[in-house]
C-alpha positions as CSV (number, residue, x, y, z in Angstrom):
1,X,-20.2,-42.2,-63.5
2,X,-18.1,-44.4,-65.8
3,X,-15.5,-46.8,-64.5
4,X,-12.7,-44.7,-66.2
5,X,-14.0,-41.5,-64.6
6,X,-14.1,-43.2,-61.2
7,X,-10.5,-44.4,-61.5
8,X,-9.4,-40.9,-62.3
9,X,-10.2,-40.0,-58.7
10,X,-7.5,-42.4,-57.4
11,X,-3.8,-41.6,-57.4
12,X,-2.8,-45.1,-58.4
13,X,-4.0,-48.6,-58.6
14,X,-2.7,-49.2,-55.1
15,X,-4.6,-46.2,-53.9
16,X,-7.7,-47.5,-55.5
17,X,-7.1,-50.8,-53.7
18,X,-6.8,-49.2,-50.3
19,X,-10.0,-47.2,-50.8
20,X,-12.3,-49.9,-52.3
21,X,-11.2,-53.1,-50.6
22,X,-10.3,-54.5,-47.1
23,X,-6.7,-55.0,-48.2
24,X,-4.2,-52.7,-46.5
25,X,-1.0,-51.2,-47.9
26,X,2.2,-50.9,-45.8
27,X,5.3,-49.3,-47.1
28,X,8.4,-51.6,-47.1
29,X,10.7,-48.7,-46.1
30,X,11.2,-46.3,-43.2
31,X,12.4,-43.4,-45.5
32,X,10.4,-40.4,-44.6
33,X,10.2,-39.3,-48.3
34,X,9.1,-42.8,-49.4
35,X,6.7,-43.2,-46.5
36,X,5.1,-39.8,-47.2
37,X,4.4,-40.8,-50.7
38,X,3.0,-44.2,-49.7
39,X,0.7,-42.6,-47.1
40,X,-0.6,-40.3,-49.8
41,X,-1.5,-43.4,-51.8
42,X,-3.3,-45.1,-48.9
43,X,-0.6,-46.8,-46.9
44,X,-1.4,-47.4,-43.2
45,X,1.8,-48.9,-42.0
46,X,5.5,-49.4,-42.6
47,X,8.4,-51.7,-42.0
48,X,12.0,-51.2,-40.8
49,X,15.0,-53.4,-40.2
50,X,18.8,-52.9,-40.3
51,X,19.0,-53.5,-44.1
52,X,16.2,-50.9,-44.6
53,X,18.0,-48.5,-42.3
54,X,21.1,-48.8,-44.4
55,X,19.0,-47.9,-47.5
56,X,17.7,-44.9,-45.7
57,X,21.1,-43.7,-44.7
58,X,22.4,-44.1,-48.3
59,X,19.4,-41.9,-49.5
60,X,19.2,-39.4,-46.6
61,X,22.8,-39.3,-45.3
62,X,22.9,-35.5,-45.3
63,X,20.0,-35.5,-42.7
64,X,21.5,-38.2,-40.5
65,X,25.3,-37.7,-40.6
66,X,25.2,-34.9,-38.0
67,X,23.1,-37.1,-35.7
68,X,25.5,-40.0,-36.1
69,X,28.5,-37.8,-35.4
70,X,26.6,-36.5,-32.3
71,X,26.1,-40.0,-31.1
72,X,29.7,-40.9,-31.4
73,X,30.6,-37.9,-29.3
74,X,27.9,-38.5,-26.8
75,X,29.0,-42.2,-26.4
76,X,32.7,-42.2,-27.0
77,X,33.1,-45.8,-25.8
78,X,30.2,-47.2,-27.9
79,X,30.9,-49.8,-30.6
80,X,29.9,-49.2,-34.2
81,X,27.1,-51.9,-33.5
82,X,25.7,-49.9,-30.6
83,X,25.7,-46.7,-32.6
84,X,24.0,-48.5,-35.6
85,X,21.2,-49.9,-33.4
86,X,20.6,-46.5,-31.9
87,X,20.2,-45.2,-35.5
88,X,17.8,-48.0,-36.1
89,X,15.7,-46.9,-33.0
90,X,15.7,-43.2,-34.1
91,X,14.8,-43.8,-37.7
92,X,12.0,-46.1,-36.6
93,X,10.7,-43.6,-34.1
94,X,10.7,-40.9,-36.6
95,X,8.8,-42.9,-39.1
96,X,6.4,-44.0,-36.4
97,X,5.5,-40.3,-35.7
98,X,4.4,-40.0,-39.3
99,X,2.1,-42.9,-38.9
100,X,0.7,-41.8,-35.5
101,X,-2.4,-40.0,-36.9
102,X,-3.4,-43.2,-38.8
103,X,-2.8,-45.2,-35.6
104,X,-5.1,-43.1,-33.7
105,X,-7.8,-43.1,-36.4
106,X,-7.6,-46.9,-36.7
107,X,-7.6,-47.6,-32.9
108,X,-4.2,-49.4,-33.2
109,X,-5.0,-51.9,-35.9
110,X,-3.1,-49.9,-38.4
111,X,-0.7,-46.9,-38.3
112,X,2.2,-48.9,-36.9
113,X,5.9,-49.0,-37.7
114,X,7.4,-52.5,-37.7
115,X,10.8,-52.7,-36.1
116,X,12.9,-55.9,-36.2
117,X,14.5,-57.5,-33.2
118,X,18.2,-58.5,-33.6
119,X,18.3,-61.6,-35.8
120,X,21.1,-63.0,-33.7
121,X,18.8,-63.6,-30.8
122,X,16.7,-66.1,-32.7
123,X,17.7,-68.9,-30.3
124,X,16.9,-67.0,-27.1
125,X,13.3,-66.5,-26.1
126,X,14.0,-64.3,-23.1
127,X,16.3,-62.0,-25.0
128,X,13.8,-61.6,-27.9
129,X,11.1,-60.6,-25.5
130,X,13.3,-58.2,-23.6
131,X,14.3,-56.4,-26.8
132,X,10.7,-56.5,-28.0
133,X,9.7,-54.7,-24.8
134,X,12.4,-52.1,-25.3
135,X,11.5,-51.5,-28.9
136,X,7.7,-51.3,-28.0
137,X,8.5,-48.3,-25.7
138,X,10.0,-46.3,-28.6
139,X,6.6,-45.0,-29.7
140,X,3.0,-45.9,-28.9
141,X,2.5,-47.3,-32.4
142,X,5.3,-49.8,-32.8
143,X,4.9,-53.3,-34.0
144,X,7.8,-55.7,-33.2
145,X,9.2,-58.3,-35.7
146,X,9.9,-61.6,-34.1
147,X,11.3,-64.5,-36.0
148,X,9.3,-67.7,-36.4
149,X,11.9,-70.0,-35.0
150,X,11.6,-72.6,-32.4
151,X,12.5,-70.1,-29.7
152,X,10.6,-67.3,-31.4
153,X,7.2,-68.9,-31.1
154,X,7.1,-68.8,-27.2
155,X,8.5,-65.2,-27.5
156,X,5.6,-64.3,-29.7
157,X,3.2,-65.6,-27.1
158,X,4.9,-63.9,-24.2
159,X,5.3,-60.6,-26.1
160,X,1.5,-60.7,-27.0
161,X,0.7,-61.4,-23.4
162,X,2.7,-58.3,-22.4
163,X,0.6,-56.1,-24.8
164,X,3.1,-55.9,-27.6
165,X,1.7,-56.1,-31.1
166,X,4.0,-58.5,-33.0
167,X,5.0,-59.0,-36.7
168,X,5.9,-62.6,-37.1
169,X,8.7,-62.7,-39.7
170,X,10.9,-65.2,-41.5
171,X,7.8,-67.2,-42.2
172,X,7.4,-69.3,-45.3
173,X,5.0,-72.2,-44.7
174,X,1.5,-72.9,-43.5
175,X,2.5,-74.8,-40.4
176,X,4.7,-71.9,-39.3
177,X,1.7,-69.5,-39.8
178,X,-0.6,-71.7,-37.7
179,X,2.0,-71.9,-34.9
180,X,2.2,-68.1,-34.9
181,X,-1.6,-67.7,-34.8
182,X,-1.9,-70.2,-32.0
183,X,0.8,-68.5,-30.0
184,X,-0.9,-65.1,-30.5
185,X,-4.2,-66.6,-29.4
186,X,-2.6,-68.0,-26.3
187,X,-1.1,-64.6,-25.4
188,X,-4.4,-62.8,-26.1
189,X,-6.4,-65.2,-24.0
190,X,-4.0,-64.8,-21.1
191,X,-4.5,-61.1,-21.3
192,X,-8.3,-61.5,-21.5
193,X,-8.4,-63.8,-18.5
194,X,-6.6,-61.0,-16.5
195,X,-8.9,-58.3,-17.8
196,X,-6.1,-56.6,-19.9
197,X,-6.9,-54.6,-23.0
198,X,-6.5,-56.2,-26.4
199,X,-8.8,-54.1,-28.6
200,X,-6.1,-51.8,-29.9
201,X,-3.5,-54.6,-30.6
202,X,-2.7,-55.3,-34.3
203,X,-0.6,-58.4,-34.8
204,X,0.4,-59.6,-38.2
205,X,2.0,-62.8,-39.6
206,X,4.4,-62.1,-42.6
207,X,4.7,-64.7,-45.3
208,X,7.8,-64.3,-47.4
209,X,6.0,-65.3,-50.6
210,X,8.8,-64.5,-53.0
211,X,11.4,-66.2,-51.0
212,X,9.4,-69.4,-50.9
213,X,9.3,-69.2,-54.7
214,X,13.1,-68.6,-54.8
215,X,13.7,-71.6,-52.7
216,X,11.6,-74.0,-54.8
217,X,13.4,-72.9,-58.0
218,X,16.8,-73.6,-56.3
219,X,15.4,-77.0,-55.1
220,X,14.0,-77.9,-58.6
221,X,17.4,-77.1,-60.1
222,X,19.3,-79.0,-57.5
223,X,17.1,-82.1,-57.7
224,X,17.0,-81.9,-61.5
225,X,13.3,-81.6,-61.5
226,X,11.7,-80.5,-64.8
227,X,8.6,-78.3,-64.4
228,X,6.9,-75.5,-66.2
229,X,8.7,-72.4,-65.2
230,X,5.5,-70.5,-64.5
231,X,4.3,-72.9,-62.0
232,X,7.1,-72.0,-59.6
233,X,5.8,-68.4,-59.5
234,X,2.6,-69.6,-57.7
235,X,4.0,-71.3,-54.6
236,X,4.0,-68.3,-52.3
237,X,0.6,-67.2,-53.4
238,X,-0.8,-70.7,-52.9
239,X,0.5,-70.9,-49.4
240,X,-0.8,-67.4,-48.6
241,X,-4.3,-68.3,-49.8
242,X,-4.4,-71.6,-48.1
243,X,-3.3,-70.0,-44.9
244,X,-5.8,-67.2,-45.2
245,X,-8.6,-69.7,-45.6
246,X,-7.6,-71.6,-42.4
247,X,-7.2,-68.3,-40.5
248,X,-10.7,-67.2,-41.5
249,X,-12.2,-70.6,-40.6
250,X,-10.6,-70.8,-37.2
251,X,-11.2,-67.1,-36.3
252,X,-7.6,-66.3,-35.6
253,X,-7.1,-62.7,-34.5
254,X,-4.1,-62.0,-36.5
255,X,-3.8,-60.8,-40.2
256,X,-1.5,-62.1,-42.8
257,X,1.0,-59.9,-44.5
258,X,2.6,-60.5,-47.9
259,X,6.2,-59.5,-48.3
260,X,9.4,-60.3,-50.3
261,X,7.8,-59.6,-53.7
262,X,9.0,-61.1,-56.9
263,X,6.1,-60.5,-59.3
264,X,2.9,-58.6,-59.3
265,X,0.8,-61.7,-58.3
266,X,2.3,-61.3,-54.8
267,X,-0.1,-58.5,-54.3
268,X,-2.6,-58.6,-57.2
269,X,-3.7,-62.1,-56.3
270,X,-4.5,-61.1,-52.8
271,X,-6.6,-58.0,-53.3
272,X,-9.9,-58.1,-51.5
273,X,-8.7,-60.2,-48.5
274,X,-8.5,-58.8,-45.0
275,X,-4.7,-58.8,-45.3
276,X,-1.7,-56.5,-45.6
277,X,0.5,-56.2,-48.6
278,X,4.0,-54.6,-48.3
279,X,5.5,-53.8,-51.6
280,X,8.9,-52.0,-52.0
281,X,8.6,-48.3,-52.8
282,X,10.1,-48.8,-56.2
283,X,7.1,-51.0,-57.1
284,X,4.6,-48.4,-55.8
285,X,5.9,-45.7,-58.2
286,X,5.9,-47.8,-61.2
287,X,3.3,-46.5,-63.8
288,X,0.3,-48.7,-64.5
289,X,0.6,-50.6,-67.7
């Protein structure tokens, strides 16, 4: 069979990637319509946060407006914030249900819906862990985002110890990633010492590759540094690849996830690695050139 004939059996280049390499695709959206498309093209996970939920509501308000009205009637004294977080929970749980068959097929390593803890808790380890536990109970296939802050690192260890699969977020640098991996290892080893199950856990560490590029461009302009413009498109990729090499050498039991895309290299340069890429839905439906 020719290469062109083989490629015709795949629905897209991303679909081909998921079927022929170790690299996994997660959808950067909790929209049912978008996630359904992404799963058809090989996606095995998805992400959600308050900003993503806002996007879902803008697109699917006819489906969610009656539920929001019901919540306001059910909880007449609730604040808008409390209603909003309940909507986050329900949209996340609904998307998680769509991924549950994948979760079962992959023994927990994939098929998870990533839900974000409240960013305002970034200084409070105990509060982060408490919310992570609550979110983890929403569905059997949740993965909980915890920020890689000074207080977030011990929360990552404790949540891992409690059997919660974590997604370390707001991560930009190699030292942050190593701190995350070490925290996860401490949590896993604590569970192992107590004979607790870890086989079905699927932690990931997200590197915001595009945001690192963004910051270096700001820094170069601020410091009046002259540099070839194309060089500044490679910082996030370089950090990701260096981190991946170290993770492989040290045998860390956590995967890297590439997010905050700015150019195609933020996924095309990473294909083949035992990693996760999470492009926006709009990128996934772009025709191949």
